[in-house]
DONUNU-906010 format. One line per 10 residues: number of its first residue (from 1); their letters; for each residue x, y, z of N, C-alpha, C. Coordinates in Angstrom, 2 decimals, padded with zeros to 5 digits. Layout:
NUM> A> X Y Z X Y Z X Y Z  ...
REM end
This chain:
1> XXXXXXXXXX> 000.60 044.36 -038.07 000.38 043.98 -036.70 001.38 044.68 -035.79  000.89 045.06 -034.64 001.77 045.66 -033.66 002.48 044.56 -032.89  003.74 044.80 -032.59 004.51 043.86 -031.79 004.32 044.17 -030.32  004.17 043.12 -029.52 004.02 043.28 -028.09 005.17 042.60 -027.38  005.49 043.13 -026.21 006.57 042.51 -025.43 006.03 041.40 -024.54  004.75 041.46 -024.19 004.16 040.40 -023.40 002.68 040.26 -023.73  002.13 039.09 -023.43 000.73 038.82 -023.70 000.24 037.75 -022.74  -001.06 037.59 -022.68 -001.66 036.58 -021.82 -002.17 035.45 -022.70  -001.81 034.22 -022.35 -002.22 033.05 -023.11 -002.58 031.93 -022.14  -003.81 031.45 -022.24 -004.32 030.39 -021.36 -004.13 030.73 -019.89
11> XXXXXXXXXX> -004.32 031.98 -019.54 -004.22 032.41 -018.15 -002.82 032.69 -017.67  -001.82 032.52 -018.51 -000.43 032.77 -018.11 000.12 033.97 -018.88  000.95 034.73 -018.22 001.55 035.89 -018.85 002.87 035.48 -019.49  002.96 035.62 -020.80 004.15 035.25 -021.55 004.87 036.51 -022.00  006.21 036.47 -022.01 006.97 037.61 -022.52 008.15 037.11 -023.35  008.78 038.02 -024.05 009.86 037.66 -024.97 011.07 037.07 -024.28  011.33 037.51 -023.07 012.52 037.06 -022.36 012.28 035.77 -021.58  011.07 035.25 -021.62 010.70 034.05 -020.86 010.99 034.26 -019.37  010.69 035.46 -018.90 010.93 035.84 -017.51 009.74 035.40 -016.66  009.94 034.37 -015.86 008.86 033.86 -015.02 008.66 034.69 -013.75
21> XXXXXXXXXX> 009.60 035.58 -013.45 009.49 036.40 -012.25 008.26 037.31 -012.32  007.98 037.87 -013.48 006.79 038.72 -013.63 005.51 037.91 -013.43  005.50 036.69 -013.95 004.34 035.82 -013.80 004.11 035.47 -012.33  005.17 035.16 -011.62 005.04 034.81 -010.20 004.58 036.00 -009.39  005.12 037.18 -009.67 004.71 038.39 -008.97 003.23 038.67 -009.19  002.77 038.52 -010.41 001.36 038.73 -010.74 000.48 037.73 -010.01  000.87 036.47 -010.02 000.07 035.44 -009.35 000.03 035.64 -007.84  001.15 036.03 -007.25 001.17 036.28 -005.81 000.24 037.43 -005.45  000.22 038.46 -006.27 -000.67 039.60 -006.03 -002.14 039.19 -006.15  -002.46 038.38 -007.16 -003.83 037.92 -007.33 -004.27 037.03 -006.17
31> XXXXXXXXXX> -003.39 036.14 -005.75 -003.73 035.25 -004.64 -003.87 036.02 -003.33  -003.03 037.01 -003.12 -003.15 037.84 -001.92 -004.49 038.58 -001.92  -004.88 039.08 -003.06 -006.17 039.77 -003.18 -007.33 038.81 -002.88  -007.27 037.62 -003.42 -008.32 036.62 -003.18 -008.34 036.23 -001.71  -007.16 036.07 -001.12 -007.06 035.73 000.31 -007.74 036.80 001.17  -007.50 038.06 000.84 -008.10 039.16 001.61 -009.62 039.20 001.45  -010.11 038.87 000.24 -011.56 038.84 000.04 -012.22 037.72 000.84  -011.48 036.66 001.09 -012.01 035.55 001.88 -011.68 035.69 003.37  -011.16 036.82 003.76 -010.72 037.05 005.14 -011.83 036.79 006.15  -013.02 037.26 005.90 -014.14 037.04 006.84 -014.46 035.56 006.95
41> XXXXXXXXXX> -014.38 034.88 005.83 -014.64 033.44 005.86 -013.60 032.73 006.70  -012.32 033.07 006.53 -011.28 032.39 007.29 -011.44 032.61 008.79  -011.84 033.81 009.17 -011.88 034.15 010.59 -013.20 033.85 011.28  -014.33 033.99 010.57 -015.61 033.97 011.26 -016.57 032.86 010.83  -016.16 031.95 009.99 -017.08 030.89 009.58 -017.03 029.74 010.59  -018.09 028.98 010.61 -018.18 027.85 011.53 -017.72 026.53 010.89  -017.00 026.61 009.81 -016.52 025.40 009.15 -015.28 024.86 009.85  -015.02 023.60 009.65 -013.86 022.98 010.28 -012.58 023.40 009.59  -011.48 023.19 010.29 -010.18 023.52 009.71 -009.91 022.68 008.48  -010.37 021.45 008.50 -010.18 020.56 007.36 -010.86 021.12 006.11
51> XXXXXXXXXX> -012.09 021.61 006.27 -012.82 022.20 005.15 -012.14 023.47 004.67  -011.65 024.27 005.59 -010.93 025.48 005.20 -009.67 025.15 004.41  -008.98 024.08 004.80 -007.80 023.65 004.05 -008.17 023.16 002.65  -009.29 022.48 002.54 -009.76 022.05 001.22 -010.08 023.26 000.33  -010.70 024.26 000.91 -011.03 025.47 000.16 -009.75 026.23 -000.21  -008.80 026.28 000.70 -007.51 026.91 000.40 -006.84 026.22 -000.79  -006.82 024.88 -000.75 -006.20 024.14 -001.85 -006.93 024.36 -003.17  -008.26 024.40 -003.11 -009.05 024.53 -004.33 -008.98 025.93 -004.93  -008.92 026.94 -004.08 -008.98 028.33 -004.58 -007.60 028.97 -004.67  -006.93 029.09 -003.57 -005.67 029.85 -003.51 -004.51 029.07 -004.15
61> XXXXXXXXXX> -004.32 027.86 -003.69 -003.17 027.09 -004.16 -003.26 026.78 -005.66  -004.46 026.43 -006.12 -004.59 026.13 -007.55 -004.37 027.37 -008.40  -004.84 028.52 -007.90 -004.63 029.78 -008.63 -003.14 030.14 -008.70  -002.44 029.86 -007.64 -001.02 030.19 -007.57 -000.17 029.27 -008.45  -000.46 028.00 -008.43 000.43 027.03 -009.06 000.01 026.58 -010.45  -001.14 027.04 -010.95 -001.62 026.59 -012.26 -000.61 026.91 -013.36  -000.14 025.90 -014.04 000.77 026.08 -015.16 002.22 026.27 -014.80  002.54 026.39 -013.51 003.94 026.61 -013.12 004.74 025.31 -013.04  004.07 024.17 -013.18 004.80 022.91 -013.10 005.76 022.73 -014.27  005.50 023.41 -015.37 006.39 023.30 -016.52 007.38 024.46 -016.61
71> XXXXXXXXXX> 007.27 025.43 -015.73 008.17 026.58 -015.75 009.51 026.22 -015.11  010.56 026.82 -015.62 011.90 026.62 -015.07 012.11 027.67 -013.99  011.86 027.29 -012.74 011.93 028.24 -011.63 013.28 028.17 -010.93  013.76 029.33 -010.52 015.02 029.40 -009.78 014.75 029.11 -008.30  015.81 028.94 -007.54 015.65 028.69 -006.11 014.99 029.86 -005.39  015.31 031.07 -005.79 014.71 032.24 -005.15 013.21 032.33 -005.46  012.82 031.96 -006.67 011.40 031.96 -007.02 010.65 030.87 -006.26  011.25 029.71 -006.14 010.64 028.64 -005.34 010.51 029.06 -003.88  011.50 029.77 -003.39 011.47 030.27 -002.01 010.32 031.26 -001.82  010.09 032.14 -002.81 008.98 033.09 -002.73 007.64 032.38 -002.68
81> XXXXXX> 007.49 031.34 -003.48 006.25 030.57 -003.48 006.03 029.85 -002.17  007.11 029.27 -001.63 007.02 028.58 -000.34 006.67 029.55 000.79  007.28 030.72 000.77 007.01 031.73 001.78 005.55 032.17 001.74  005.01 032.37 000.56 003.61 032.77 000.44 002.69 031.68 001.00  002.98 030.43 000.71 002.11 029.35 001.16 002.17 029.16 002.68  003.28 029.53 003.29 003.36 029.43 004.76 002.48 030.46 005.39
REM end
């Protein structure tokens, strides 16, 4: 068997050093991409702000935070997540 330095398991990127920074960077990039694909919806749909917030929570926020509740995050990583959500 070939040895790998990182792999994907249950949707999370795992590595030998248990470096969560790579995982957060990947998730932020994926969420930014999804946000841009929904750009027309955010700007031009006739839905209420409340519905848009529900969709944001269901799509973007869940994608960003899935599985991170058990990760040991530093203050700077938490700050990056907070900044993205703002």
